[in-house]
Structures are given as C-alpha cells and as structure tokens.
N, C-alpha and C positions, 0 to 999 in steps of 0.2 A: 482468811479469804480475801480481805481487802489488800493485804500485802501482795498476794499472788496476782490479783487482777492488776495492781499497780505495776508489777514487774512486766506484765505483758506490754503495757504502754511504754515503759522504758525501753524494752527490747525492740519494739517496732521502730523506734527512732534509730536503731542500728542498721537501717537499710542504707548502708554507706555505699559510696560509689564503686567499690570493688565488686559488688554483687551484680550479676547479670539478671535483668528483669525479663519476664515473659509477658507479652501482651495478651490480655484476656479479651477475646472477641465477644464472648457472651458470658452470662452469669455462670453457666456450667463450666467455664474454663478456669474459674477461681477455685483452687482446691480448698476443701474444708476439713476441719478437725471435728469429729462428732462423738457423741456419747449418748447412751440411753439412760433415762432416769425413770424410776417407778412412779415418782410424783413430779409435778412441775417444780423446778429448782428455784424457789423464791430467793434464797440467799445469793445464788449466782446472779439473778436479775438485779438485785439490790447492789451487789458488788460491782457489776458492770456499769451501772448508772453512776455510782459513787466515784468510780475511778476516772470518769470522764469529766473532770472538773478543773483541770489545769487552765491557765490563761490561754485563750484562743481555741480551746476544745469546744466542739459542738456535739451535743447529744441529739439524735434524731430517731424518731419512731417512723419507719417507712410504711409499715402496715401493722396488723394485729400480731404478727409473728416475728417481725424483723426490726431490730434496733441497730443503730450505728453510732460509733464514736468517731468523729471526724477531727483529726489532729493536724495542726500546722507543722510541717517539717522544719528542721533547722535550715538556715540559709544555704549551707553547702549542699544538703540533700535536695532542697528545692531547685537550686541551680542545676545540679546533676540531672534531675528528672526533666526539667524544661529543655536542656540542651540535648540529652540523649533521646528523648521521645518527642522532639519537635513541638514542644508546648508553646502556648500563647503566653504573653507576659501577664499571667494571672497565677496566683499561688496554687500549687498542687496541694493535695491533702493526703495524709495517711489515714486509712480507714480500718477500723476493727469492727467487724459485723457479727452480730449474734442473732441466730434464728432459732426459735423454739417451735417445733412441729409436733402436734398431737400424735400420739401413737396409740395402739390398741389398749394398753393398760399403763400408760405413762406419757412420757414425752421424749423426743429426740432433740438434742441441742447441738447446733452446728456453729462453730466459730471459724471465721476466716479473716485474713488480713491482706491488704493490697494498697496500692497508691492510685489516686485518680489525678490524671494530668490533663488540664483543659487544653484543647487543641485550637489552632488558629482558625479552623473551620467552624468552631463553636461547639463541637461535640466534646465528649470527655473520653479519654483513653484510660482503661484500667490496666495496671501493671502489677504483676505478682512477683515477689522476691522470695525464693525458697530459703528458709532459715531453719534448719533442723533443730537448733537449740530452742527456738521459739515454738516450734511444733511440739517438742518434748514438754516444754513449760505449759503449753495449753492443755496437752493430754493429762499432765499431772494435776492441773487445776480442775479439770473436768472430773477426774477420779476423786480428788479430795472433796469435791462438792457432792459426791454420792453417785456419780455416773459410772456406767460400764462402757468401756471402749469396744468398738466392733472387733 
C-alpha cells in the first residue's frame, strides 16, 4: 500500500512542461478518481498520510472529510507553472487531495490531483493536468485497498 501511494507522489511530479493544463474555475472542475468502500478504508488513510513526508511536503486536513498533501514542484515545473499561468513570484504547489464521503452502507473515496499557482492578484489558480497513467495508478490503488470503481 505504501509503495503504491508513494508512486502517486512520484508520478505527480511528472507534470512536465509538455503537458497542457486546464484551469479549474471551481472545485467541480477538478476531475476526481473515485471508489466505493463497504467500510472506511483506514489503511488508505494511513498510507496517504505516511506518503506525504518528503522534505517540503505539507499534510493538511481541510475539514472532517478532506485531506491534502501539498508538494513543492521541481524548479523547472515551478517555472513552467509561473510563466504559463501568469503566477506571482511565489512557489506553486502540486496537490493530491483525498476526500472520504459517508455513503449509505460504507464510504466513497475521491482522489484528485492538481497544481495551485499563486496569482499576482493574490488569488490562487488551480490547474489540472490530465495524466492517464496516473489515473490508472490511482484506480489500481483504490481497488487494491478494497474499493469498487464506479
């Protein structure tokens, strides 16, 4: 489980400049990978938290259902994000977000990934990079943790 979660963090850093980002205007614009679990997946929660421990990584609980791992990008990816998306001279972050939503007889787990680029206006722009290989890896991890994909 830990190895799979660690691979997610390694792959997210593959948001290399050849990818075209899509600006997410709202939370609903960020695509999610989801799975249903008959019980709350404690092992997945522990693996998510444990994988967010590299230098510079920040783990944050946004609310009772949502956790994020905020990862500093490599310098070339940071420069690409700042130049392409008119960012302020403040470091962008790569975000992996996990949301656990109670369901009738279990829980739904949603995982998403995106970049947050601070803007000169003071706001933050979310940018999503489509990576099919990362989507497959997330789906595989959710299934191995006991989830059923929609």
